[in-house]
N, C-alpha and C positions, 0 to 999 in steps of 0.2 A: 586185423591180420596184417603181417608184413613179411618181407623176404630179406634175407641177407646172403652174403657169399654168392653174389651173382645169381640169386634165385635158387640156390641149392639148399637153403634152410628156410623153413616157414615158421614164423612165430605167431602166437596168439595169446590172449589173456584167458586164463581158466578161472574157475571158482573153487575155493576150498573154504572150509569153516571148522571152528572148534579144534579138535585134535586131528582132523583130516589133513592129508597132504596130497597134492595133485601132481600128475606128470602127464606128458603127452607121448603116446606110442604111435608109431607109423604102422598102421594095420596092413596097408598094401599101396602099391603105386603101379600104374600102367601108363601107356602113352596118352590116355585121355582123362585119367582120374587119379586123385590122391585121397586115400582114406586115413583120417587121423582119429584116434580114440583118446579122449581125456579120461584118465583113470584116477579116481580119488580113493586113497587107502585110508580107512578109518579103523580105530581099534576095535577088536572083537568085544562083545558085551561082557565076556568073562573077565576082562582086564579091569573093569570098574575104575576108569580114569575120570578125574574132574576136568571137564573141557569147557572152554569159554563158548559163547554163542556168537562170536564175531565171524564176519565173512571177509575173505581176502581174495584178491584177484591177481595172482602171480603170473608173470610172463613165462611161457613154456615154448620150447622149440623142438622141431623134428628135422633131421637131416635127410635129404633126398639123394637118389642116385644121379639124377639129372635135373637141370633147372626147371622151375615151376612152369614157365611159359604160360600157355593158356589152358592148362589142365583144370578140370573141375575139381574143387575141394569139397569133400564130404567129412563132416565132423560128427562123431558120436560120443557118448559118454558111458561110463561104467563105474560102479563102486565095488571095492574089494575090502575085505576085512583082513587085518594083519596083526 
């Protein structure tokens, strides 16, 4: 995990694979905690796409209203079909 723009952006490496694409969403932020959700979008089963079995670890970032400082960071994950 890293910060840029004087702590107003948080970056981290996520995981995606095959036909999936990952993004980072800022779920919430308070004076004590920042919640980030990593969302992987995968094709719906009806699309019948040929996908590789590779794993990738792209960097993703979220922008904050205020610098990170010493706030606790909570990371969750979710999968969506698209």
